[in-house]
C-alpha positions as CSV (number, residue, x, y, z in Angstrom):
1,X,90.0,115.6,131.7
2,X,90.4,113.0,128.8
3,X,92.0,109.4,130.4
4,X,94.1,106.9,128.5
5,X,92.8,104.4,130.2
6,X,89.6,103.4,131.1
7,X,89.7,99.7,131.7
8,X,92.3,97.2,131.8
9,X,92.6,94.5,129.4
10,X,94.8,91.1,129.8
11,X,97.0,89.8,127.5
12,X,99.9,87.3,127.2
13,X,102.9,87.5,124.9
14,X,103.9,83.9,122.4
15,X,107.2,85.7,122.1
16,X,108.9,88.1,124.5
17,X,110.4,90.1,121.6
18,X,106.7,91.1,120.4
19,X,105.9,94.5,121.8
20,X,102.9,95.2,124.3
21,X,99.9,96.6,122.6
22,X,100.6,100.3,122.7
23,X,98.7,103.6,121.5
24,X,100.5,105.7,119.1
25,X,99.6,108.9,121.0
26,X,97.7,109.4,124.0
27,X,93.3,109.5,123.0
28,X,94.2,107.0,120.1
29,X,91.2,104.8,119.5
30,X,93.2,102.0,119.1
31,X,96.7,100.0,119.6
32,X,99.1,98.8,117.3
33,X,99.7,95.1,116.3
34,X,102.6,94.0,115.0
35,X,103.4,90.7,113.0
36,X,105.6,87.9,114.8
37,X,107.2,87.2,111.3
38,X,108.8,88.0,108.3
39,X,106.4,87.6,105.1
40,X,105.3,88.9,101.8
41,X,102.3,89.1,100.1
42,X,102.0,88.6,96.3
43,X,99.1,91.7,94.1
44,X,96.0,89.3,95.0
45,X,97.3,87.3,98.0
46,X,96.1,87.1,101.6
47,X,97.7,85.2,104.6
48,X,96.7,84.8,108.0
49,X,99.4,86.9,109.9
50,X,100.1,85.9,113.8
51,X,100.9,88.7,115.9
52,X,102.3,86.9,119.1
53,X,99.2,88.0,121.4
54,X,96.2,86.2,123.2
55,X,94.1,89.0,124.4
56,X,91.0,88.7,127.1
57,X,88.4,91.2,126.1
58,X,86.4,92.3,129.1
59,X,83.0,91.1,128.7
60,X,80.9,93.2,127.3
61,X,83.2,94.3,124.7
62,X,84.5,93.2,121.5
63,X,87.9,93.8,119.7
64,X,87.9,94.7,116.3
65,X,90.9,94.4,114.3
66,X,91.0,97.6,111.5
67,X,93.3,98.2,108.8
68,X,96.2,100.7,109.3
69,X,95.6,103.7,106.9
70,X,99.1,104.3,105.8
71,X,99.7,100.4,104.7
72,X,96.2,101.0,102.6
73,X,97.0,104.5,100.9
74,X,100.9,103.4,99.7
75,X,100.3,99.9,99.1
76,X,97.1,98.6,98.9
77,X,97.6,96.3,102.0
78,X,94.0,95.7,104.1
79,X,92.2,94.0,106.5
80,X,90.2,91.0,104.2
81,X,87.6,90.5,106.8
82,X,87.9,93.9,107.9
83,X,86.8,94.9,110.4
84,X,88.2,91.3,112.2
85,X,86.1,90.4,115.5
86,X,87.4,89.0,118.7
87,X,85.4,88.1,121.1
88,X,85.6,88.4,124.7
89,X,85.6,84.5,125.3
90,X,88.9,83.7,122.9
91,X,92.0,82.8,124.2
92,X,94.0,81.8,121.0
93,X,96.9,83.9,119.3
94,X,95.3,87.5,117.5
95,X,96.2,86.5,113.7
96,X,95.4,89.5,110.8
97,X,93.7,88.7,107.7
98,X,95.5,90.7,105.3
99,X,95.1,91.2,101.8
100,X,97.1,93.1,98.9
101,X,95.0,94.8,97.0
102,X,98.0,96.6,95.4
103,X,99.8,96.1,91.9
104,X,103.2,95.1,93.3
105,X,104.5,92.6,96.2
106,X,104.9,94.0,99.9
107,X,107.0,92.5,102.5
108,X,106.7,92.9,106.3
109,X,109.7,91.8,108.8
110,X,108.7,90.9,112.6
111,X,107.9,93.5,114.8
112,X,106.5,95.6,111.7
113,X,102.8,97.3,112.5
114,X,100.2,95.6,110.5
115,X,96.7,96.1,111.8
116,X,95.0,98.2,114.7
117,X,92.8,96.7,117.6
118,X,89.9,98.4,119.4
119,X,88.4,97.6,121.9
120,X,84.6,98.6,121.9
121,X,81.2,98.2,124.1
122,X,79.2,95.7,123.1
123,X,75.1,95.4,123.8
124,X,73.8,92.0,124.8
125,X,70.5,91.7,122.8
126,X,67.7,89.8,123.0
127,X,66.3,88.9,119.5
128,X,62.4,88.8,119.5
129,X,60.6,87.0,116.3
130,X,57.7,89.2,116.0
131,X,54.5,88.9,113.5
132,X,55.3,92.9,111.6
133,X,57.9,95.7,112.0
134,X,57.3,99.3,112.3
135,X,57.6,101.0,109.0
136,X,60.3,103.4,108.9
137,X,60.6,106.2,105.8
138,X,63.4,104.0,104.2
139,X,61.5,100.8,104.2
140,X,63.7,98.1,102.3
141,X,65.9,100.7,100.2
142,X,69.0,98.4,100.3
143,X,71.8,99.0,98.0
144,X,72.1,102.6,96.1
145,X,68.6,103.6,98.0
146,X,69.5,107.2,98.5
147,X,71.0,108.1,95.0
148,X,74.5,108.2,93.9
């Protein structure tokens, strides 16, 4: 049976009017992040938008700040560094780096949902320098290597 909660993540609200992180529906992959301030983005502009939340991502996990698909479709607003990364040791306010790719100014008011936060497991990797790497069928094929 699917569960809506598999772990606990602690958070602080820097503004009592900011809503607690919640999912829109049971089973959703991420919680909504809201703006702590009113703001506008001109076409091509980008800004760091505070959410009023400080989160404690559990060790062994990372927080990924993702764009909202509705904003992207309707107005061209996205997350500049999407996904943004919140490491488990970070304890500052979560801010969202938004950009307006659209052709019109876009305005938001305090409390509007501006992004999503997903918590995902992360592997701890030991990096080992070697003399050679194993061969693969792809090899060094990069951008466009599979055709158009």
